[in-house]
N, C-alpha and C positions, 0 to 999 in steps of 0.2 A: 366261403364267401358269405353265407348266411350268418355264420357265427360273427364275422367281422361287422356286418351290418347291424346285428342285434347289439353288439358291444358299443358301437358308435351311437345307436339310438338310446341305449340305456345311459351312456355317459352324457348325452345331450339332455336327457330328461332328469338327470340328477340335479339337486339344488345348487351344486357348485357351478354348473353351467347355466343356471336360470331355467330349470326344467319345468315340469308341469305345475309344481306348487307356485312358481312365479307367475305362470300364465293364468292360474286361477285368481291370484290376488290382483293382477293387473288386467282382468277381463274387460273392465270398462275402458281402460286405456287402449286395449286391443280393438275394441269396437270403435273408439274414436279414430284410431290409426287406420282402420279399414274404411272409414267414410271418405267420400269424394271431397275434393278440395272446395267445390262450390258449397257443399253442405257445411263444411267447417267454417267457411267465411260467413255463411248465413247465420250460423249459431253465434259467431262473434258479433256480427252486426246487431242481431236481436238483443244480445246481452248488453251491448253498449247503448242501444235504444232504451232498454228498461232502466238502466242507470241514469240516462239523460232525462227520461220522463220523471223519475223520482226527484232529481235535482230541480227540474223546472217546477214541479208541483210544490216542493218545499219552498223554493224561492218565491213563488207567487203567493203562497199563504203567508209568508213573512212580510211581503210587501203589502198585502191587504191589511194585515195587523198594524203595520206602521202607518198606513194611510188612514185607518180608522182613528188611531191615536192622534195623528196630526190634525185630522178634521175636528175632533173634539177640542183640541188645544186652540186651533185657529178660529173655530166658529163659536165657541162658548167660553172657554177659560180666559183667554186673553182679552176679549171685549169686556167680559164681566170684571176682570181685574182693573181695566181702565175705568169702568163705571164706578167701582168701589173707591178707587183713588180719587175720582172726581167728586164723589160724595164727601170724602174728607176735606177736599178743597172748598166745597160749597158750605160745609159746616164752619170752616174757618172764616169764610166770607160773611156768614150770618153774624158771628161774634164780632168781627171787625165793624160791621154795620152798627151793632149795638154800641160799641165804643165810640163810633163817630157821632151818634146821636147824643152821647154824653159829653163829648168834647166840644161840639158846636152848640150854639143857642138853639133851643127847641123849635123856634119859629123860623130858623134859617133854611135856605134851600138845601144846603148840605145835609142837614139833619133829616129833612123830609125825603131827600134822595136816598139817604142811608136806610130809612125805613122801607122804601120801595125795593131797594137792593136786597134787604133781608128777606122780604117775602118771596122775591124771585129765586133767591138761593135756596130757600126752604122748599119751594115747589119743585125745583130741579132735583134736589137731594132725594125727596120722597119718590119722585118719578123714576130716578135711577135705581133706587132700591127695589122698586116694584119690577123693573125690567130684569134685575138680577134674580129675583125670586121666581119669575116666570121662566127664565132661561135655565135655571138650575134648581129643580125641585128638591134635590138632595140637600141643598143649603138653605132651604126655606126657614127652618127653625132659627138658624143663626141670623138670617136676614130679618126675621120677625123681631128678634131681640134688638138688632140695630135700629129697626123702625121705631120700636118703643123708646129707645134712648134718644133718637132723633126728635121724636115728638116732645119728649121732656126738655131737650135743649131748646127746641123751637118755642116752647111755652116760656121758658126762663128768659130767652133773648127778647121775645115779644114783650114780656113784662118790663124788661130793662129799657126797651125802646120807648114804650109808653111813658115810662118815668123820665127818660131823657128828653122826650118831646115836651113834657111838662116842666122841664128844667129842675126836676127832682133828682139831681145828680148823685146825692149820697145813697139813696135807695137804689138807683140804677147801678151804681158801683157794687153794692152788695149783691144784687141779682147777677151781675156779670162775674163776680168772684165765685159765686156758686156754680155758674155756668162753666167756668174754666175747669172746675173739678170734674164735672159731668163730661166735658169734652175729652179730658185725658182718658177717662174710662172708655168713652165711645171710640176714640182713636185706637186704643189697645185692642178692643174687640174687632175693630175693622182690620187691623193689621193681622190678627190671628186668623180671621176668615180668609184674607188674601193668601196667607202663607200655607194654610192647611187644605186648600182645595186642590 
């Protein structure tokens, strides 16, 4: 009987039947199998909780990043793009006023109104560029270059308006022709600034 029992024990412990070598390799599995069901469920719940916490943390950090980017876009970039576009419109209004003073008699109401409109458009354009420079210090150098170009255009248009109000239309035409070239350069700079920010 002892012999039969030892034979059965040795057969069961052989690798063919998953003997002691198998038990050593799967010791951690044996420990897990010996745990109570409540502990197994608790381990599963804690594991799922850790995965959920990672997903929540990752998602919230991504949302914070998107929110920061959107805030910069909505609070700074888009309003400044509108301001820069308006600067371009104001420059066109300045030149149009210069042409009006040349087209009408210098003493007419239309010519005097055009001179007033030019001054208003110039003031608006300078103020808008200052707002852009304050809102985006990183673009201050480009805005300073635009400000310099605007001052030059303002000087030439003002000169053309003075000539137009004196009915010196030939010289006014020359001044406005020079202004047209400066405006083309100014508008190119303006579009580059809008596109590269």
